[in-house]
N, C-alpha and C positions, 0 to 999 in steps of 0.2 A: 415810337423810337425805342422804348423799353422792351417791347416785344422782340425787336430785332436783336438786342443784346441777349435776352433770355434764350431766344432760338439759337443764336451762335454758341452760347455756353452749353446748351443741351447737345448740340451737334458735336462739339469738342469732347464732351463727356462720353457720348455714345461711341465716338471714334476710339478713345482710349480704352473703353471697356471691351469693345470688339477686338481691338489689337491685342489686349492682354489675354483674352480668351483663346485666340488663334495661336499665340505663343505657347500657352500651356498645352494646347492640343498637340502642337508640333513637338514639344519636349516629351510628352507621353508617347508619341509615336516612335521617337528616337530610342527611348528606353525600352519599349516593347520590341523593336527591331533588334536591338543589341542583345536582349535576352533570348530571342528566338534564334539569333545567329549562333549563340553558344550551344543551344540545344540541337540545332540542325547540323553541327559538325563543321562550321565554317572557321574553325580555329586553325591557326597556322602552326605547323609542326616543323621542327628543325631536324634535318637528316644528320645523324651522328657521323657519317663518313665525309660527305662533301660540304656539310654545313649550309645547305640550301633550305630555305623555308618553303614548305609545300602545304596546301590546304589539306586538312586531316581527311576529308572525304575522298581525296585523290591519291593519298599516300599508300604505299605498299606496306602492309603490316606483317611482321614476323614475330613469333613468340620464341625467344631464345633463352634457355635457362630459366624458364618460368616468368620472364619479364617480356612485355610487348614493346617492340621497337617499331618506329615508323621511318620509312625511307622514301626517297624521291623516285627510285626505280628498283627493279629487280637486281640490276648489276650492283648497286650500292648495298643491297641486302646480302648478296653473295660475298662481296668484299668485306663486309663487317663480320660475317661468319668466319672468313679466312683469318681476319685479324685476331679474333677471339681464340681460334684454335692454334695459332702460332705462339 
């Protein structure tokens, strides 16, 4: 009878240890993915003309007056240049 209780206690202990290990691995993967996401350019950029958020890797970049701006389209870049020149 005692063997059954000891076996049950060991199974519960193993369950919690395995569960804790998998949770830690999952958290490490999430942290790694978020760090890689920032490095790979998956950051969202806001267009200064139409205020739309665009992934940085898909944004149109223009250097105007020594500063780099990001736009959702070429039309917004042209409109921004017209606003600056007016």
